ROTI-955547 format. One record per residue (C-alpha): residue number from 1; residue in one letter; x, y, z. Coordinates in nm, 2 decimals. Example, Ala and Ser with C-alpha at 12.3 -4.5 7.8 and 13.67 -1.06 7.14 Angstrom:
% residues 2
[1; A; [1.23; -0.45; 0.78]]
[2; S; [1.37; -0.11; 0.71]]
% end
This chain:
% residues 216
[1; M; [-7.84; 5.17; 2.42]]
[2; K; [-7.82; 5.16; 2.80]]
[3; R; [-7.85; 4.78; 2.78]]
[4; L; [-7.55; 4.75; 2.55]]
[5; L; [-7.32; 4.98; 2.74]]
[6; P; [-7.22; 4.74; 3.02]]
[7; L; [-7.16; 4.46; 2.76]]
[8; M; [-6.94; 4.69; 2.55]]
[9; I; [-6.74; 4.79; 2.86]]
[10; L; [-6.69; 4.42; 2.96]]
[11; L; [-6.58; 4.33; 2.61]]
[12; A; [-6.33; 4.61; 2.59]]
[13; T; [-6.19; 4.51; 2.93]]
[14; I; [-6.14; 4.14; 2.82]]
[15; V; [-5.97; 4.24; 2.49]]
[16; A; [-5.74; 4.50; 2.65]]
[17; G; [-5.66; 4.28; 2.95]]
[18; C; [-5.69; 4.59; 3.17]]
[19; S; [-5.89; 4.69; 3.48]]
[20; T; [-6.16; 4.96; 3.41]]
[21; V; [-6.32; 5.23; 3.61]]
[22; A; [-6.69; 5.28; 3.57]]
[23; V; [-6.78; 5.61; 3.41]]
[24; E; [-7.13; 5.74; 3.42]]
[25; P; [-7.25; 5.84; 3.08]]
[26; V; [-7.32; 6.21; 3.02]]
[27; A; [-7.65; 6.28; 2.86]]
[28; G; [-7.62; 6.37; 2.50]]
[29; E; [-7.27; 6.22; 2.47]]
[30; A; [-7.17; 5.88; 2.34]]
[31; P; [-7.03; 5.66; 2.61]]
[32; Q; [-6.64; 5.62; 2.59]]
[33; A; [-6.44; 5.32; 2.69]]
[34; P; [-6.21; 5.37; 2.99]]
[35; A; [-5.84; 5.42; 2.92]]
[36; C; [-5.61; 5.12; 2.96]]
[37; P; [-5.33; 5.18; 3.21]]
[38; P; [-4.98; 5.15; 3.06]]
[39; V; [-4.80; 4.82; 3.10]]
[40; A; [-4.44; 4.82; 3.21]]
[41; V; [-4.20; 4.65; 2.98]]
[42; D; [-4.04; 4.45; 3.25]]
[43; E; [-4.38; 4.31; 3.35]]
[44; C; [-4.39; 4.09; 3.03]]
[45; P; [-4.15; 3.80; 3.08]]
[46; V; [-3.91; 3.74; 2.79]]
[47; C; [-3.77; 3.39; 2.74]]
[48; D; [-3.39; 3.37; 2.75]]
[49; A; [-3.27; 3.23; 2.42]]
[50; R; [-2.98; 3.06; 2.59]]
[51; A; [-3.22; 2.86; 2.81]]
[52; C; [-3.40; 2.72; 2.51]]
[53; P; [-3.27; 2.38; 2.40]]
[54; G; [-3.09; 2.39; 2.06]]
[55; P; [-3.16; 2.16; 1.77]]
[56; P; [-3.04; 1.81; 1.82]]
[57; V; [-2.70; 1.73; 1.66]]
[58; V; [-2.67; 1.40; 1.48]]
[59; E; [-2.32; 1.27; 1.43]]
[60; K; [-2.27; 1.08; 1.11]]
[61; I; [-1.95; 0.89; 1.05]]
[62; V; [-1.87; 0.86; 0.68]]
[63; T; [-1.64; 0.57; 0.59]]
[64; R; [-1.46; 0.60; 0.25]]
[65; T; [-1.25; 0.32; 0.11]]
[66; V; [-0.94; 0.45; -0.06]]
[67; P; [-0.80; 0.20; -0.32]]
[68; A; [-0.44; 0.11; -0.28]]
[69; P; [-0.21; 0.26; -0.54]]
[70; A; [-0.12; 0.02; -0.82]]
[71; P; [0.24; -0.10; -0.81]]
[72; A; [0.48; 0.08; -1.04]]
[73; A; [0.56; -0.10; -1.36]]
[74; P; [0.92; -0.23; -1.39]]
[75; A; [1.15; 0.01; -1.57]]
[76; R; [1.24; -0.06; -1.93]]
[77; A; [1.49; 0.10; -2.16]]
[78; G; [1.68; 0.05; -2.49]]
[79; K; [1.57; 0.00; -2.84]]
[80; L; [1.44; -0.35; -2.75]]
[81; N; [1.24; -0.21; -2.45]]
[82; L; [1.42; -0.45; -2.21]]
[83; P; [1.36; -0.45; -1.84]]
[84; V; [1.62; -0.28; -1.62]]
[85; F; [1.79; -0.48; -1.35]]
[86; G; [1.99; -0.34; -1.07]]
[87; S; [2.34; -0.46; -0.98]]
[88; E; [2.18; -0.69; -0.72]]
[89; E; [1.86; -0.88; -0.76]]
[90; W; [1.67; -1.18; -0.62]]
[91; A; [1.68; -1.48; -0.86]]
[92; T; [1.51; -1.82; -0.85]]
[93; V; [1.71; -2.13; -0.94]]
[94; E; [1.52; -2.44; -1.06]]
[95; P; [1.56; -2.71; -0.95]]
[96; P; [1.50; -2.68; -0.66]]
[97; G; [1.30; -2.35; -0.69]]
[98; L; [1.52; -2.17; -0.44]]
[99; K; [1.54; -1.79; -0.42]]
[100; L; [1.89; -1.66; -0.39]]
[101; R; [2.06; -1.32; -0.38]]
[102; A; [2.24; -1.26; -0.72]]
[103; R; [2.49; -1.01; -0.85]]
[104; M; [2.45; -0.90; -1.21]]
[105; D; [2.80; -0.94; -1.37]]
[106; T; [2.82; -0.82; -1.73]]
[107; G; [3.20; -0.88; -1.72]]
[108; V; [3.17; -1.26; -1.74]]
[109; D; [3.03; -1.49; -2.00]]
[110; T; [2.89; -1.78; -1.79]]
[111; T; [2.67; -1.76; -1.49]]
[112; S; [2.82; -1.92; -1.18]]
[113; L; [2.66; -2.07; -0.87]]
[114; D; [2.83; -2.13; -0.53]]
[115; V; [2.74; -2.48; -0.39]]
[116; L; [2.83; -2.71; -0.10]]
[117; N; [2.94; -3.07; -0.09]]
[118; L; [2.99; -3.10; -0.47]]
[119; R; [3.04; -3.46; -0.59]]
[120; Q; [3.04; -3.63; -0.92]]
[121; F; [2.90; -3.98; -1.00]]
[122; E; [2.79; -4.19; -1.30]]
[123; K; [2.43; -4.28; -1.37]]
[124; D; [2.31; -4.47; -1.68]]
[125; G; [2.65; -4.41; -1.85]]
[126; Q; [2.63; -4.03; -1.80]]
[127; S; [2.82; -3.80; -1.57]]
[128; Y; [2.61; -3.64; -1.29]]
[129; V; [2.68; -3.41; -1.00]]
[130; M; [2.51; -3.37; -0.67]]
[131; F; [2.54; -3.06; -0.46]]
[132; E; [2.37; -2.86; -0.19]]
[133; L; [2.23; -2.50; -0.19]]
[134; T; [2.16; -2.30; 0.12]]
[135; S; [1.84; -2.10; 0.14]]
[136; A; [1.87; -1.72; 0.17]]
[137; E; [1.66; -1.73; 0.50]]
[138; G; [1.91; -1.98; 0.65]]
[139; E; [1.65; -2.24; 0.70]]
[140; G; [1.88; -2.53; 0.59]]
[141; T; [2.01; -2.67; 0.27]]
[142; L; [1.85; -2.84; -0.03]]
[143; E; [2.01; -3.12; -0.24]]
[144; V; [2.02; -3.09; -0.61]]
[145; E; [2.11; -3.34; -0.88]]
[146; A; [2.19; -3.25; -1.24]]
[147; P; [2.36; -3.40; -1.54]]
[148; V; [2.70; -3.26; -1.64]]
[149; E; [2.71; -3.08; -1.97]]
[150; R; [3.08; -3.03; -1.98]]
[151; K; [3.38; -2.92; -1.77]]
[152; V; [3.57; -2.59; -1.81]]
[153; S; [3.89; -2.45; -1.67]]
[154; V; [3.86; -2.12; -1.48]]
[155; K; [4.14; -1.90; -1.37]]
[156; R; [4.15; -1.81; -1.00]]
[157; R; [4.26; -1.47; -0.86]]
[158; D; [4.57; -1.62; -0.72]]
[159; G; [4.69; -1.71; -1.07]]
[160; G; [4.60; -2.08; -1.06]]
[161; S; [4.31; -2.25; -1.23]]
[162; E; [4.04; -2.50; -1.14]]
[163; R; [3.80; -2.73; -1.32]]
[164; R; [3.43; -2.65; -1.29]]
[165; Y; [3.13; -2.86; -1.38]]
[166; I; [2.88; -2.70; -1.61]]
[167; V; [2.51; -2.79; -1.57]]
[168; Q; [2.19; -2.65; -1.71]]
[169; L; [1.94; -2.49; -1.47]]
[170; W; [1.64; -2.27; -1.51]]
[171; L; [1.70; -1.92; -1.38]]
[172; S; [1.44; -1.65; -1.32]]
[173; V; [1.48; -1.28; -1.24]]
[174; G; [1.16; -1.08; -1.23]]
[175; D; [0.96; -1.18; -1.53]]
[176; S; [1.26; -1.32; -1.73]]
[177; R; [1.32; -1.69; -1.72]]
[178; S; [1.58; -1.89; -1.92]]
[179; L; [1.75; -2.24; -1.92]]
[180; I; [2.12; -2.16; -1.92]]
[181; D; [2.46; -2.31; -1.85]]
[182; V; [2.57; -2.26; -1.49]]
[183; A; [2.93; -2.32; -1.36]]
[184; L; [2.94; -2.47; -1.02]]
[185; A; [3.19; -2.35; -0.76]]
[186; E; [3.23; -2.51; -0.42]]
[187; R; [3.24; -2.21; -0.18]]
[188; E; [3.08; -2.13; 0.15]]
[189; D; [2.94; -1.82; 0.31]]
[190; S; [2.91; -1.62; -0.01]]
[191; E; [2.74; -1.29; 0.01]]
[192; F; [2.61; -1.35; -0.35]]
[193; P; [2.59; -1.72; -0.41]]
[194; L; [2.48; -1.65; -0.77]]
[195; Q; [2.67; -1.44; -1.02]]
[196; I; [2.46; -1.39; -1.33]]
[197; G; [2.66; -1.34; -1.65]]
[198; R; [2.60; -1.24; -2.01]]
[199; N; [2.47; -1.58; -2.11]]
[200; F; [2.15; -1.48; -1.92]]
[201; L; [2.15; -1.10; -1.95]]
[202; T; [2.21; -1.06; -2.33]]
[203; D; [1.89; -0.95; -2.50]]
[204; V; [1.70; -1.01; -2.18]]
[205; A; [1.78; -0.71; -1.96]]
[206; I; [1.98; -0.39; -1.91]]
[207; V; [2.18; -0.36; -1.59]]
[208; D; [2.19; -0.03; -1.41]]
[209; V; [2.48; -0.06; -1.17]]
[210; G; [2.37; 0.24; -0.97]]
[211; Q; [2.06; 0.08; -0.85]]
[212; R; [1.95; -0.25; -0.68]]
[213; Y; [1.65; -0.48; -0.67]]
[214; L; [1.45; -0.33; -0.95]]
[215; A; [1.31; -0.65; -1.08]]
[216; D; [1.11; -0.71; -0.77]]
% end
């Protein structure tokens, strides 16, 4: 027993981490381990949480492609489900495939076109006309040649009348395209060089005079 006493004291000291005072054993009593002195709270260093590095932040950029909205379908109306045109539209005249500003005029029968340098000539025994059209972008003029279908007399606003040549041209507005009679008028600097009448609009489109450029 006396051999084991020093070993027991050493083991208790290592486990408790404290200094010990040797106590002589009393005969007839079991040896007791020395008491461990109290440890102050401030003697145990505590790690400041703010000093510890936080978890790494990984920035991830997410790219999402948003599809462009589909273009609105052209308006339609009436029992025949016809497209609706505004009082002003862009129209293409063929030949020469030139886009012009056009006014929808339901008050006239025949479509009319303002031209420059209108002149008539004969070719292969048939009457032809040659004229010039000015592009809407002001990039110059294009010369057009077409056979004459007939001549008509048109009343002017001043009370007089004038003879006009009628030719056939392809006319397109939106998805509507027709070969129609067009009356040629020699005028310059027209805001609307093309006035589209009922010979194109009938059973082709409905005109909403309160709106513009619906066919585009």
